[in-house]
MARFIFI-916081 format. One record per residue (C-alpha): x, y, z; residue number from 0; residue in one letter. Coordinates in Angstrom, 3 decimals. Example, Ala and Ser with C-alpha at 12.3 -4.5 7.8 and 13.67 -1.06 7.14 Angstrom:
+----------+----------+----------+-----+------+
|       c1 |       c2 |       c3 |  nr | rest |
+----------+----------+----------+-----+------+
|   12.300 |   -4.500 |    7.800 |   0 |    A |
|   13.670 |   -1.060 |    7.140 |   1 |    S |
+----------+----------+----------+-----+------+
This chain:
+----------+----------+----------+-----+------+
|       c1 |       c2 |       c3 |  nr | rest |
+----------+----------+----------+-----+------+
|   -0.696 |  -79.765 |   15.943 |   0 |    M |
|   -0.661 |  -80.390 |   12.192 |   1 |    I |
|   -0.736 |  -84.131 |   12.887 |   2 |    G |
|   -4.062 |  -83.847 |   14.698 |   3 |    Y |
|   -5.494 |  -81.720 |   11.914 |   4 |    A |
|   -4.400 |  -84.288 |    9.325 |   5 |    L |
|   -5.961 |  -87.135 |   11.318 |   6 |    L |
|   -9.214 |  -85.195 |   11.611 |   7 |    F |
|   -9.188 |  -84.450 |    7.874 |   8 |    A |
|   -8.459 |  -88.118 |    7.065 |   9 |    Y |
|  -11.453 |  -89.115 |    9.147 |  10 |    G |
|  -13.768 |  -86.531 |    7.591 |  11 |    C |
|  -12.887 |  -87.375 |    3.999 |  12 |    F |
|  -13.007 |  -91.118 |    4.686 |  13 |    S |
|  -16.453 |  -90.726 |    6.200 |  14 |    L |
|  -17.472 |  -88.706 |    3.140 |  15 |    G |
|  -16.244 |  -91.546 |    0.913 |  16 |    L |
|  -18.345 |  -94.042 |    2.840 |  17 |    L |
|  -21.447 |  -91.862 |    2.528 |  18 |    F |
|  -20.861 |  -91.503 |   -1.208 |  19 |    C |
|  -20.375 |  -95.247 |   -1.571 |  20 |    L |
|  -23.712 |  -95.769 |    0.168 |  21 |    Y |
|  -25.283 |  -93.276 |   -2.236 |  22 |    R |
|  -23.806 |  -95.072 |   -5.258 |  23 |    V |
|  -25.291 |  -98.388 |   -4.136 |  24 |    V |
|  -28.703 |  -97.195 |   -2.901 |  25 |    F |
|  -29.430 |  -94.143 |   -5.068 |  26 |    A |
|  -32.895 |  -93.914 |   -6.620 |  27 |    P |
|  -31.774 |  -92.505 |   -9.962 |  28 |    G |
|  -28.906 |  -92.609 |  -12.396 |  29 |    L |
|  -28.023 |  -88.938 |  -11.985 |  30 |    S |
|  -27.671 |  -89.432 |   -8.215 |  31 |    D |
|  -25.174 |  -92.214 |   -8.814 |  32 |    R |
|  -23.140 |  -90.114 |  -11.234 |  33 |    V |
|  -23.044 |  -87.244 |   -8.764 |  34 |    L |
|  -21.967 |  -89.602 |   -5.965 |  35 |    A |
|  -19.168 |  -91.022 |   -8.122 |  36 |    L |
|  -17.966 |  -87.521 |   -8.958 |  37 |    D |
|  -17.995 |  -86.600 |   -5.278 |  38 |    T |
|  -16.041 |  -89.763 |   -4.511 |  39 |    M |
|  -13.398 |  -88.665 |   -7.013 |  40 |    A |
|  -13.164 |  -85.272 |   -5.296 |  41 |    I |
|  -12.794 |  -86.950 |   -1.895 |  42 |    N |
|  -10.042 |  -89.204 |   -3.258 |  43 |    M |
|   -8.217 |  -86.169 |   -4.610 |  44 |    I |
|   -8.414 |  -84.591 |   -1.167 |  45 |    A |
|   -7.125 |  -87.766 |    0.498 |  46 |    L |
|   -4.208 |  -87.996 |   -1.925 |  47 |    L |
|   -3.342 |  -84.368 |   -1.246 |  48 |    T |
|   -3.523 |  -84.915 |    2.507 |  49 |    L |
|   -1.292 |  -87.970 |    2.193 |  50 |    F |
|    1.208 |  -85.883 |    0.229 |  51 |    G |
|    1.211 |  -83.254 |    2.971 |  52 |    I |
|    1.652 |  -85.970 |    5.592 |  53 |    D |
|    4.581 |  -87.617 |    3.823 |  54 |    K |
|    6.139 |  -84.358 |    2.610 |  55 |    G |
|    6.565 |  -85.380 |   -1.016 |  56 |    T |
|    5.210 |  -83.885 |   -4.229 |  57 |    T |
|    4.558 |  -87.210 |   -5.931 |  58 |    M |
|    1.081 |  -87.455 |   -4.405 |  59 |    Y |
|    0.165 |  -83.969 |   -5.620 |  60 |    F |
|    0.950 |  -85.016 |   -9.175 |  61 |    E |
|   -1.079 |  -88.194 |   -8.671 |  62 |    A |
|   -4.020 |  -86.137 |   -7.411 |  63 |    S |
|   -3.825 |  -83.913 |  -10.507 |  64 |    L |
|   -3.911 |  -86.955 |  -12.763 |  65 |    M |
|   -6.807 |  -88.396 |  -10.770 |  66 |    F |
|   -8.648 |  -85.084 |  -11.153 |  67 |    A |
|   -8.210 |  -85.144 |  -14.925 |  68 |    M |
|   -9.441 |  -88.731 |  -15.197 |  69 |    V |
|  -12.384 |  -87.993 |  -12.909 |  70 |    G |
|  -13.396 |  -84.960 |  -14.949 |  71 |    F |
|  -13.161 |  -86.804 |  -18.270 |  72 |    I |
|  -15.143 |  -89.767 |  -16.957 |  73 |    S |
|  -17.886 |  -87.529 |  -15.541 |  74 |    T |
|  -18.206 |  -85.633 |  -18.827 |  75 |    V |
|  -18.248 |  -88.864 |  -20.839 |  76 |    A |
|  -20.889 |  -90.409 |  -18.621 |  77 |    Y |
|  -23.050 |  -87.282 |  -18.739 |  78 |    A |
|  -22.782 |  -87.268 |  -22.528 |  79 |    K |
|  -23.778 |  -90.934 |  -22.605 |  80 |    F |
|  -26.818 |  -90.273 |  -20.417 |  81 |    V |
|  -27.932 |  -87.313 |  -22.541 |  82 |    L |
|  -27.337 |  -88.687 |  -26.033 |  83 |    R |
|  -26.913 |  -92.434 |  -25.617 |  84 |    G |
|  -23.589 |  -92.299 |  -27.440 |  85 |    D |
|  -20.159 |  -91.057 |  -26.377 |  86 |    I |
|  -18.403 |  -90.817 |  -29.728 |  87 |    I |
|  -20.386 |  -89.188 |  -32.517 |  88 |    E |
+----------+----------+----------+-----+------+
């Protein structure tokens, strides 16, 4: 039963990634693109976690934590660039 749930979750998060990719390409504003990229990072974290559950190893959980940290830092840096025009003061 867990196999069917994992397949369903893979499909849902993959579909979410495709929708976010569409939003990155065809978004009307810059803030919409940043939000779509951040949502893509969250979906990738979920896919890495699901893959770790599927394979039964903890390596993918550590990779998802590192991906989360990089995604957070990049979102904050990009938001700071949009607000101030400069990342490092």
